[in-house]
C-alpha positions as CSV (number, residue, x, y, z in Angstrom):
1,M,11.2,6.6,1.4
2,A,12.3,5.2,4.8
3,A,10.6,5.5,7.6
4,T,13.6,5.3,9.7
5,S,15.1,8.5,8.7
6,L,12.0,10.3,9.4
7,I,12.8,10.4,12.9
8,P,16.0,10.6,14.5
9,E,17.7,7.9,16.7
10,L,15.2,5.9,16.2
11,D,16.8,2.5,16.9
12,E,18.3,4.2,20.1
13,I,14.5,4.6,21.5
14,A,13.3,1.5,20.5
15,K,15.6,0.1,22.5
16,S,16.4,2.1,25.6
17,G,14.0,5.4,25.5
18,S,12.1,7.0,27.8
19,A,8.2,6.4,27.6
20,E,7.4,9.7,26.0
21,K,10.2,9.6,23.6
22,R,8.7,6.5,22.3
23,A,5.2,7.8,22.8
24,T,6.5,10.9,20.4
25,A,7.9,8.4,18.0
26,V,4.6,5.8,17.8
27,T,2.8,9.4,17.4
28,K,4.4,10.4,14.8
29,L,4.7,7.4,12.7
30,A,1.4,6.9,12.8
31,E,0.3,10.1,11.7
32,L,3.3,9.9,8.8
33,F,1.4,6.4,7.9
34,V,-2.0,7.7,8.0
35,Q,-0.6,10.9,5.5
36,G,0.8,8.2,2.9
37,A,-1.2,5.4,3.7
38,P,-3.6,6.1,0.2
39,I,-0.3,5.9,-1.5
40,F,1.7,3.3,0.1
41,G,2.5,-0.2,-1.5
42,P,3.2,-3.5,0.4
43,Q,6.7,-2.3,1.4
44,H,6.0,0.6,2.7
45,V,3.1,-1.1,4.7
46,D,5.4,-3.8,6.0
47,L,8.0,-1.0,6.7
48,F,6.2,1.0,8.9
49,D,4.7,-2.5,10.8
50,G,8.6,-3.9,11.4
51,I,9.0,-0.5,12.6
52,L,6.0,0.1,15.1
53,I,5.5,-3.2,16.2
54,G,9.4,-2.3,18.4
55,L,7.6,0.3,19.8
56,V,3.8,0.3,20.1
57,P,4.0,-2.3,23.2
58,A,6.3,-0.5,25.5
59,A,4.9,2.8,24.8
60,E,2.0,4.2,27.3
61,P,-1.6,3.5,26.7
62,A,-2.8,7.2,25.6
63,A,-0.5,6.8,22.5
64,R,-1.3,3.2,21.9
65,A,-5.1,4.1,22.1
66,R,-3.9,7.1,19.5
67,V,-2.9,4.6,17.2
68,A,-5.6,2.1,17.3
69,A,-8.2,5.3,16.8
70,R,-5.9,6.3,13.5
71,F,-5.2,2.8,12.3
72,A,-9.0,1.4,12.7
73,S,-10.7,2.2,9.5
74,L,-7.6,1.6,7.2
75,S,-7.6,-1.0,5.2
76,N,-3.9,-0.9,4.6
77,A,-3.0,-0.4,8.5
78,P,0.1,-2.7,9.3
79,P,-1.8,-5.4,10.3
80,G,1.0,-6.9,13.3
81,V,0.2,-3.7,15.3
82,V,-3.7,-3.7,14.5
83,N,-3.7,-7.2,16.0
84,F,-1.4,-6.6,18.6
85,L,-4.3,-3.5,19.6
86,A,-7.3,-5.8,19.2
87,R,-5.8,-7.6,21.9
88,E,-5.4,-4.8,24.5
89,D,-7.3,-5.2,27.7
90,E,-7.7,-1.8,27.9
91,I,-10.9,-1.1,25.5
92,R,-10.2,2.4,24.6
93,I,-7.4,0.7,22.9
94,A,-8.8,-2.4,21.6
95,G,-12.4,-0.7,21.0
96,P,-11.3,1.0,17.8
97,I,-10.0,-1.8,16.3
98,L,-12.5,-4.4,17.3
99,S,-15.4,-2.2,16.2
100,R,-13.8,-0.9,12.6
101,S,-10.4,-2.5,11.5
102,P,-11.8,-4.7,8.2
103,L,-8.2,-6.5,8.6
104,I,-9.2,-8.6,11.7
105,D,-10.1,-11.3,10.7
106,E,-13.0,-13.7,12.1
107,N,-10.9,-16.3,13.9
108,L,-9.6,-13.5,16.1
109,L,-12.4,-12.1,16.9
110,M,-13.8,-15.1,17.7
111,E,-10.6,-15.7,20.3
112,I,-11.4,-12.4,21.7
113,A,-15.2,-12.8,22.1
114,R,-14.1,-16.0,24.3
115,A,-11.7,-14.5,26.9
116,K,-12.4,-10.6,27.1
117,G,-15.3,-8.5,29.0
118,Q,-18.3,-7.5,27.9
119,A,-16.8,-4.0,26.6
120,H,-14.6,-5.6,24.4
121,L,-18.2,-8.1,23.0
122,A,-20.0,-4.4,22.6
123,A,-17.0,-3.3,20.5
124,I,-17.2,-6.4,18.6
125,S,-21.3,-6.2,18.3
126,E,-21.1,-2.9,16.3
127,R,-19.1,-4.2,13.4
128,D,-20.5,-3.4,9.9
129,T,-21.1,-7.2,9.3
130,L,-21.2,-10.2,11.7
131,A,-21.4,-13.8,11.2
132,A,-23.6,-16.6,12.7
133,P,-20.9,-18.5,14.4
134,L,-19.6,-15.3,15.6
135,T,-22.8,-13.9,16.6
136,D,-23.4,-17.2,18.6
137,A,-20.1,-16.8,20.7
138,I,-20.6,-13.1,21.5
139,L,-24.5,-14.5,22.6
140,R,-23.1,-17.1,24.9
141,R,-21.3,-14.4,27.1
142,A,-23.1,-11.2,26.5
143,D,-24.8,-9.6,29.3
144,R,-28.2,-7.7,28.6
145,D,-26.4,-4.3,27.2
146,V,-24.2,-6.3,24.6
147,V,-27.1,-8.4,23.5
148,R,-29.3,-4.6,22.7
149,V,-26.1,-3.5,20.9
150,L,-25.8,-7.2,18.8
151,A,-29.7,-6.7,18.0
152,K,-29.7,-3.5,16.8
153,N,-26.7,-4.4,14.3
154,S,-28.3,-4.6,11.0
155,G,-25.0,-6.2,9.7
156,A,-25.3,-9.2,12.2
157,T,-26.7,-12.4,11.1
158,F,-27.6,-14.9,13.7
159,S,-28.9,-18.8,13.6
160,E,-31.8,-20.4,14.5
161,S,-30.2,-21.3,18.2
162,G,-29.0,-17.6,18.3
163,Y,-32.8,-15.8,17.2
164,S,-34.2,-18.6,19.5
165,G,-32.4,-17.2,22.2
166,L,-32.7,-13.5,21.6
167,I,-36.6,-13.9,21.4
168,N,-36.4,-15.8,25.2
169,R,-34.6,-13.1,26.4
170,A,-36.6,-10.5,24.9
171,A,-39.6,-11.7,26.6
172,D,-38.1,-9.9,29.7
173,D,-36.5,-6.5,27.6
174,G,-38.8,-4.9,26.0
175,V,-36.0,-2.6,24.3
176,L,-34.7,-5.5,22.9
177,A,-38.2,-6.9,22.0
178,L,-38.4,-3.3,19.7
179,S,-35.2,-3.9,17.9
180,L,-35.8,-7.7,17.1
181,G,-39.2,-6.5,16.0
182,Q,-37.8,-4.3,13.2
183,R,-35.1,-7.1,11.8
184,E,-36.2,-7.4,8.2
185,D,-34.4,-11.3,8.7
186,I,-35.8,-12.2,11.4
187,S,-38.2,-15.1,10.3
188,P,-42.1,-15.4,10.5
189,D,-42.2,-17.7,13.0
190,G,-39.7,-15.8,14.8
191,L,-41.6,-12.9,14.4
192,K,-44.7,-14.0,16.0
193,E,-43.6,-16.1,18.7
194,L,-41.8,-12.2,19.6
195,L,-44.8,-10.5,19.6
196,S,-46.6,-13.4,21.4
197,R,-44.3,-13.3,24.0
198,S,-44.4,-9.5,24.2
199,V,-46.8,-6.8,26.3
200,D,-49.4,-4.8,24.6
201,I,-47.4,-1.3,24.9
202,V,-44.3,-2.8,23.0
203,R,-46.1,-4.4,20.1
204,R,-47.8,-0.7,19.9
205,R,-44.7,0.7,19.9
206,M,-42.6,-2.3,17.4
207,F,-45.7,-1.8,15.0
208,E,-45.0,2.3,15.2
209,T,-41.3,2.6,14.5
210,A,-40.9,0.3,12.3
211,K,-40.4,0.7,8.5
212,P,-43.2,0.3,6.1
213,K,-42.0,-3.5,5.2
214,Q,-42.1,-4.5,8.2
215,R,-44.9,-2.8,9.2
216,L,-46.4,-4.9,7.1
217,A,-44.5,-8.3,8.6
218,I,-45.8,-7.4,11.7
219,N,-49.3,-6.4,11.5
220,Q,-49.6,-9.7,9.1
221,A,-47.8,-11.6,12.1
222,M,-50.7,-10.2,14.6
223,L,-53.3,-11.2,12.6
224,E,-52.3,-14.9,12.4
225,I,-51.8,-14.8,16.3
226,S,-55.6,-13.8,17.1
227,S,-56.8,-15.6,14.5
228,A,-54.6,-18.8,15.3
229,P,-57.5,-21.4,17.1
230,R,-56.2,-22.3,20.6
231,A,-54.1,-25.4,20.9
232,R,-55.8,-28.3,22.0
233,L,-54.3,-29.6,25.7
234,V,-52.6,-32.5,25.3
235,K,-54.6,-35.2,27.5
236,R,-52.4,-37.0,29.2
237,D,-52.9,-40.6,31.5
238,F,-51.0,-40.5,34.4
239,A,-52.1,-43.5,36.1
240,P,-49.9,-45.9,34.6
241,A,-46.8,-43.6,35.6
242,Q,-48.8,-43.2,39.0
243,R,-48.6,-47.0,39.9
244,L,-44.8,-47.9,37.9
245,I,-43.8,-44.5,40.8
246,L,-45.5,-46.0,44.0
247,A,-44.0,-49.7,43.1
248,L,-40.8,-47.6,42.6
249,H,-41.0,-46.4,45.8
250,Q,-42.1,-49.2,47.9
251,S,-39.0,-50.8,46.3
252,G,-36.4,-48.1,47.2
253,G,-35.9,-47.1,43.6
254,L,-37.4,-43.8,43.5
255,N,-34.7,-41.4,43.2
256,E,-32.3,-39.3,41.2
257,A,-31.5,-41.6,38.8
258,A,-34.3,-42.8,38.2
259,L,-36.2,-39.6,37.4
260,L,-32.9,-38.4,35.3
261,N,-33.7,-41.3,33.2
262,F,-37.5,-41.0,33.2
263,A,-36.3,-37.2,31.5
264,K,-33.5,-38.6,29.4
265,E,-36.0,-41.1,27.9
266,H,-38.6,-38.2,27.5
267,K,-40.9,-40.4,29.4
268,Y,-43.0,-37.6,30.3
269,E,-45.8,-39.1,32.3
270,E,-43.3,-41.3,34.1
271,A,-40.8,-38.3,35.3
272,V,-43.5,-35.7,36.5
273,A,-45.1,-38.5,38.8
274,A,-41.8,-38.8,39.9
275,L,-40.7,-35.1,40.5
276,S,-44.1,-34.7,42.2
277,A,-43.6,-38.2,44.7
278,M,-40.3,-36.7,45.0
279,S,-41.6,-33.3,46.0
280,G,-44.8,-33.9,47.6
281,V,-46.2,-31.2,45.2
282,R,-49.4,-32.2,43.5
283,L,-48.8,-34.0,39.9
284,M,-51.7,-31.7,38.0
285,T,-49.4,-28.8,39.4
286,V,-45.9,-30.0,39.0
287,D,-47.1,-31.0,34.9
288,Q,-48.5,-27.3,34.8
289,L,-45.2,-25.9,35.9
290,I,-43.7,-28.1,33.8
291,L,-45.5,-26.8,30.7
292,G,-45.6,-22.9,31.5
293,D,-44.1,-20.4,30.1
294,R,-40.4,-20.7,32.0
295,Y,-38.4,-22.6,33.1
296,D,-38.1,-21.5,36.6
297,P,-40.3,-24.0,38.4
298,I,-38.2,-26.4,37.3
299,L,-35.2,-24.9,38.9
300,L,-37.6,-24.5,42.0
301,I,-38.2,-27.5,42.6
302,A,-35.1,-29.1,41.6
303,R,-33.6,-27.4,43.8
304,G,-35.9,-27.9,46.8
305,I,-35.3,-31.4,46.5
306,G,-31.4,-31.1,46.3
307,L,-31.0,-32.0,42.7
308,E,-27.9,-32.2,40.9
309,W,-28.0,-29.2,37.9
310,A,-27.8,-32.8,35.0
311,T,-31.3,-33.6,36.6
312,A,-32.6,-29.8,36.1
313,R,-31.6,-29.7,32.7
314,A,-32.8,-32.9,31.6
315,L,-36.1,-31.7,33.3
316,I,-35.9,-28.3,31.2
317,V,-35.4,-30.1,27.7
318,L,-37.9,-32.3,28.8
319,R,-40.2,-29.3,28.9
320,L,-39.7,-28.7,24.8
321,G,-40.6,-32.3,23.9
322,P,-38.2,-35.0,22.0
323,G,-35.9,-33.7,19.0
324,K,-35.7,-30.7,20.7
325,M,-33.5,-28.5,22.2
326,P,-32.9,-25.3,24.0
327,S,-30.2,-22.6,22.9
328,P,-26.8,-22.7,24.4
329,P,-27.5,-19.0,25.9
330,D,-31.2,-20.2,27.6
331,I,-29.4,-23.6,28.9
332,E,-25.9,-21.3,30.4
333,E,-28.6,-18.9,31.6
334,A,-30.9,-21.6,33.5
335,R,-27.3,-23.2,34.7
336,L,-26.2,-19.9,36.7
337,N,-29.9,-19.1,37.5
338,Y,-29.6,-22.7,39.1
339,E,-25.8,-21.8,40.8
340,R,-27.2,-18.6,42.4
341,L,-30.7,-20.4,43.6
342,S,-30.3,-21.1,47.6
343,T,-31.5,-24.3,48.4
344,S,-34.2,-22.4,52.1
345,T,-35.5,-19.9,49.0
346,A,-36.4,-23.1,46.8
347,Q,-37.9,-25.4,49.9
348,R,-39.7,-22.1,51.1
349,V,-41.8,-21.8,47.7
350,L,-42.3,-25.9,47.6
351,V,-44.0,-25.2,50.9
352,F,-45.7,-22.2,49.9
353,W,-47.0,-25.2,46.5
354,R,-47.7,-27.6,49.0
355,A,-50.0,-25.4,51.4
356,R,-51.9,-24.3,49.0
357,E,-53.0,-27.4,47.4
358,K,-54.3,-28.2,51.0
């Protein structure tokens, strides 16, 4: 069978036909391929691919969308056409291919995940299986809606940093927390962290909607959380650090470079003492703010005294301790929040903290 004999004057249509004629030809060829796909061999696929790749790019968007819908689930669809459609900017065209086509390899998905918009990320997130490197790439750019889609996908796998980022985002998103709590691949430690950072109503809903096996895991995690002894507060001696900071101040060496160096070297007492002296906020308050559940106070102090992002980032890392790093999505979220935070707002908060201490 020759595809060229099925539609008369196909060459002429490809070269100079109107958009309407191209659309008609593309639609007919796509329908013919779908009908014969179960019996087509590689030579037939190559024939259709060679013809369609000359017609599809110039066809109107509606026709390209119809082709994408027909080819999305076929394991032997024309590969050149499928790859072209996957790169389309219009989600009605690219969406079916990105979410269902078995012909799209991970390299192309990674390329699209790094370059296209949220709708494309959501389509990729619906695929039957997603490897951890791909979910990491999606999470670096995903908004709340995409993250929710990804978390609900039982075929998606996540790296340790990917799960850490999801759990952090779930602290402010009950819908995401529910989806994560129902995942059977979440580690026991991850589940405990998720539950410990969720409000009671989310915990109850998580337990009620989980499958029997996961209910047992949730129940066990809650028992461990409730019975765990409270961690002893680390008793820190800030006196030597305060003497060092006072000497630096008197010699003119107390500046952002010194603070950044303390943070990078994980000299916690020195960094806190320096930040306290530079901001005018009481040392114990700075200590409590840095060790709190969120990094927002660090951004406020840093922006209020005019620190660069690199220094604010080092302080965020400092709060976790040596050898630990925030997940890439967390760091990127913090950077964006820092850029959006106005100096005047941060300074008003510093004034409030200072006044409250007095």
